[in-house]
C-alpha positions in Angstrom: 105.0 -9.9 -37.4 101.3 -8.9 -37.0 102.1 -5.4 -38.2 103.9 -6.8 -41.3 101.0 -9.1 -42.1 98.6 -6.2 -41.8 100.7 -4.2 -44.3 100.8 -7.2 -46.6 97.0 -7.5 -46.5 96.5 -3.8 -47.2 99.3 -3.1 -49.6 100.5 -6.5 -50.9 104.0 -7.9 -50.8 105.8 -10.6 -49.0 107.1 -11.3 -45.4 110.3 -13.3 -45.2 111.9 -14.9 -42.2 113.6 -17.9 -43.8 115.7 -20.6 -42.2 119.4 -19.9 -41.9 122.5 -22.1 -42.2 123.8 -21.0 -38.8 123.4 -23.6 -36.1 121.4 -21.3 -33.7 118.6 -20.7 -36.3 118.8 -23.9 -38.4 115.1 -24.6 -38.0 114.0 -21.0 -38.2 113.1 -18.3 -35.7 109.3 -18.1 -35.7 107.3 -20.6 -33.7 105.0 -22.8 -35.8 102.1 -23.1 -33.4 102.0 -19.5 -32.1 103.2 -17.3 -35.0 103.5 -19.1 -38.3 100.2 -21.1 -38.4 97.9 -18.3 -37.3 99.4 -15.7 -39.7 99.5 -18.3 -42.5 95.8 -19.1 -42.0 94.9 -15.4 -42.3 97.0 -14.8 -45.4 95.7 -17.9 -47.1 92.1 -16.9 -46.3 92.8 -13.6 -48.0 94.1 -15.4 -51.2 97.8 -15.4 -50.4 100.2 -18.3 -49.7 102.7 -19.3 -47.1 105.6 -21.7 -47.1 108.8 -22.6 -45.2 110.7 -22.7 -48.5 109.7 -26.2 -49.4 106.3 -27.0 -47.8 103.0 -25.2 -47.2 103.1 -24.1 -43.6 99.6 -25.3 -42.7 100.6 -28.8 -43.9 103.5 -29.1 -41.5 102.8 -31.5 -38.6 104.2 -30.1 -35.4 106.8 -32.4 -33.7 106.8 -30.5 -30.4 105.1 -27.5 -28.8 107.7 -24.9 -29.4 108.9 -26.0 -32.8 110.4 -23.3 -34.9 110.1 -22.8 -38.7 111.2 -20.5 -41.5 108.4 -18.4 -42.9 107.6 -16.9 -46.3 104.1 -15.5 -46.7 102.2 -13.0 -48.7 101.2 -12.6 -52.3 100.7 -16.0 -53.9 102.8 -15.2 -57.0 105.7 -13.8 -55.0 105.7 -16.6 -52.5 105.6 -19.2 -55.4 108.6 -17.4 -57.0 110.6 -17.4 -53.7 109.8 -21.1 -53.1 111.1 -21.9 -56.6 114.3 -20.0 -55.7 114.7 -22.0 -52.5 114.1 -25.3 -54.2 116.5 -24.4 -56.9 119.2 -23.4 -54.4 118.8 -26.7 -52.5 119.1 -28.7 -55.7 122.2 -26.9 -56.9 125.5 -28.6 -56.1 
């Protein structure tokens, strides 16, 4: 993930590790406190954005130490577009 974030900072783009419908990865695969929050902080300081598909990652209050979460981070315009896609998919019947 660190190498991917470095590439995003130098070349642009987006990093995706979204949640899944499978039971084993329903909450996501990346850990909120150790992976998602630090990388989201760096990306946002560089002018990008980060989300779990519905909420800004840095606004998520951890419920336990090893909480997992889906992650979308990178260019603000691309992350906003992907977040709209996720919200539209959740609203569709």
